[in-house]
Backbone as CSV, one residue per row, in Angstrom:
resi,resn,N_x,N_y,N_z,CA_x,CA_y,CA_z,C_x,C_y,C_z
1,MET,-1.977,-0.945,-15.516,-3.221,-1.544,-15.275,-3.151,-2.353,-14.008
2,LEU,-4.230,-2.424,-13.254,-4.310,-3.103,-11.995,-5.536,-4.135,-11.986
3,THR,-5.287,-5.215,-11.458,-6.414,-6.176,-11.281,-7.190,-5.760,-9.963
4,SER,-8.320,-6.363,-9.881,-9.136,-5.951,-8.613,-8.416,-6.162,-7.398
5,SER,-7.569,-7.255,-7.284,-6.843,-7.436,-6.033,-5.639,-6.435,-5.921
6,GLY,-5.112,-6.062,-7.139,-4.133,-4.980,-7.077,-4.570,-3.620,-6.649
7,ILE,-5.819,-3.319,-7.051,-6.375,-1.965,-6.637,-6.670,-2.035,-5.150
8,ARG,-7.232,-3.203,-4.646,-7.567,-3.289,-3.294,-6.272,-3.133,-2.527
9,GLU,-5.251,-3.771,-2.893,-3.934,-3.625,-2.190,-3.416,-2.304,-2.199
10,ALA,-3.516,-1.557,-3.353,-2.990,-0.224,-3.514,-3.870,0.822,-2.579
11,LEU,-5.020,0.517,-2.440,-5.951,1.371,-1.613,-6.378,0.828,-0.347
12,ALA,-5.503,-0.070,0.178,-5.754,-0.655,1.445,-6.011,0.414,2.526
13,GLY,-7.001,0.142,3.376,-7.354,1.119,4.411,-8.261,2.136,4.022
14,LEU,-8.677,2.216,2.755,-9.464,3.338,2.250,-10.869,2.605,1.838
15,ASN,-11.893,3.398,1.740,-13.103,2.838,1.109,-12.879,2.809,-0.394
16,LEU,-12.921,1.657,-0.914,-12.595,1.415,-2.332,-13.450,2.191,-3.245
17,ARG,-14.698,2.152,-3.125,-15.656,2.980,-3.915,-15.273,4.457,-3.913
18,ASP,-15.159,4.976,-2.757,-14.819,6.408,-2.673,-13.511,6.755,-3.263
19,ALA,-12.527,5.870,-3.055,-11.053,6.169,-3.412,-11.053,6.033,-4.928
20,THR,-11.685,5.044,-5.635,-11.645,4.920,-7.072,-12.472,6.036,-7.704
21,LYS,-13.444,6.521,-7.094,-14.272,7.659,-7.588,-13.384,8.867,-7.566
22,ALA,-12.660,9.134,-6.486,-11.764,10.336,-6.356,-10.706,10.262,-7.419
23,LEU,-10.068,9.099,-7.627,-8.990,8.889,-8.529,-9.495,9.070,-9.995
24,ALA,-10.646,8.670,-10.325,-11.279,8.940,-11.617,-11.507,10.408,-11.859
25,GLU,-12.116,11.099,-10.836,-12.413,12.504,-10.946,-11.100,13.246,-11.237
26,ARG,-9.974,12.819,-10.761,-8.697,13.579,-10.869,-7.936,13.120,-12.128
27,GLY,-8.525,12.070,-12.837,-7.902,11.792,-14.144,-6.819,10.685,-13.889
28,VAL,-6.771,10.123,-12.742,-5.729,9.096,-12.491,-6.190,7.634,-12.933
29,LEU,-7.548,7.402,-12.711,-8.103,6.064,-13.162,-8.932,6.542,-14.502
30,ILE,-8.826,5.690,-15.489,-9.510,5.984,-16.762,-10.654,5.054,-16.840
31,PRO,-11.989,5.551,-16.664,-13.178,4.656,-16.631,-13.548,4.127,-17.987
32,ASP,-14.361,3.170,-18.145,-14.771,2.703,-19.399,-15.948,3.635,-19.961
33,LYS,-16.415,3.326,-21.131,-17.408,4.215,-21.769,-18.652,4.388,-20.959
34,GLU,-18.935,3.393,-20.158,-20.170,3.259,-19.341,-19.925,4.050,-17.931
35,GLY,-18.740,4.496,-17.722,-18.397,5.084,-16.383,-17.965,4.179,-15.279
36,LYS,-17.843,2.936,-15.621,-17.322,1.889,-14.627,-15.829,2.228,-14.498
37,PHE,-15.343,2.004,-13.206,-13.970,2.351,-12.914,-12.954,1.411,-13.478
38,SER,-13.341,0.179,-13.844,-12.512,-0.837,-14.548,-13.036,-0.908,-15.876
39,GLN,-12.134,-1.421,-16.762,-12.359,-1.606,-18.233,-12.119,-3.069,-18.548
40,SER,-12.978,-3.480,-19.485,-12.664,-4.757,-20.167,-11.557,-4.695,-21.227
41,VAL,-10.497,-5.286,-20.924,-9.260,-5.266,-21.761,-8.761,-6.643,-22.131
42,ARG,-8.198,-6.764,-23.259,-7.537,-8.088,-23.632,-6.029,-7.774,-23.696
43,PRO,-5.459,-8.295,-22.582,-3.908,-8.134,-22.553,-3.274,-8.960,-23.629
44,PRO,-2.139,-8.550,-24.067,-1.314,-9.337,-25.069,-1.128,-10.759,-24.573
45,GLY,-1.407,-11.696,-25.388,-1.110,-13.100,-25.180,-2.275,-13.758,-24.412
46,GLN,-3.399,-13.011,-24.048,-4.577,-13.570,-23.399,-5.601,-13.825,-24.431
47,ALA,-6.278,-14.913,-24.200,-7.347,-15.283,-25.110,-8.614,-14.558,-24.929
48,ALA,-8.811,-14.192,-23.682,-10.161,-13.493,-23.284,-9.863,-12.085,-22.654
49,ASN,-10.910,-11.237,-22.707,-10.895,-10.045,-21.987,-10.895,-10.250,-20.472
50,VAL,-10.352,-9.335,-19.738,-10.376,-9.308,-18.311,-10.756,-7.919,-17.821
51,ARG,-11.244,-7.732,-16.730,-11.526,-6.351,-16.171,-10.401,-5.833,-15.422
52,LEU,-9.839,-4.697,-15.847,-8.631,-4.126,-15.165,-8.891,-2.613,-14.927
53,TYR,-8.296,-2.103,-13.969,-8.306,-0.725,-13.622,-7.172,-0.015,-14.405
54,VAL,-7.512,0.785,-15.304,-6.467,1.458,-16.221,-6.065,2.724,-15.532
55,VAL,-4.752,2.882,-15.358,-4.140,4.040,-14.669,-3.513,4.932,-15.782
56,ALA,-3.796,6.217,-15.651,-3.247,7.234,-16.610,-1.684,7.087,-16.760
57,GLY,-1.172,7.199,-17.979,0.261,7.158,-18.182,0.966,8.280,-17.499
58,ASN,0.376,9.283,-17.310,1.097,10.524,-16.796,0.876,10.657,-15.248
59,ILE,0.672,9.496,-14.537,0.349,9.516,-13.046,1.460,10.256,-12.311
60,LEU,2.695,10.095,-12.775,3.801,10.840,-11.904,3.651,12.315,-12.058
61,ALA,3.436,12.712,-13.280,3.285,14.146,-13.461,2.036,14.781,-12.689
62,LEU,1.005,13.916,-12.638,-0.228,14.363,-11.975,0.143,14.503,-10.512
63,SER,0.785,13.627,-9.850,1.071,13.625,-8.405,1.995,14.818,-8.095
64,THR,2.795,15.387,-8.960,3.574,16.482,-8.656,3.052,17.882,-9.091
65,GLY,1.950,17.773,-9.805,1.357,18.972,-10.313,1.906,19.497,-11.517
66,ASN,2.732,18.716,-12.165,3.424,19.123,-13.403,2.674,18.800,-14.776
67,GLU,1.438,18.554,-14.653,0.591,18.089,-15.805,0.161,19.324,-16.622
């Protein structure tokens, strides 16, 4: 999971909207039920929900085409 600042850092130099859309289309980012690229998540130990970008657990397999 990535915070908004984390996703901006990871995608530095790219158009954020276009890059997150492309990652979601490829199954790398898991959108929420409404199609937003970040999800409202309550991390363990946190009292409130925060919006995070959820990355697929099989991201390494996706990058090598072994999925």
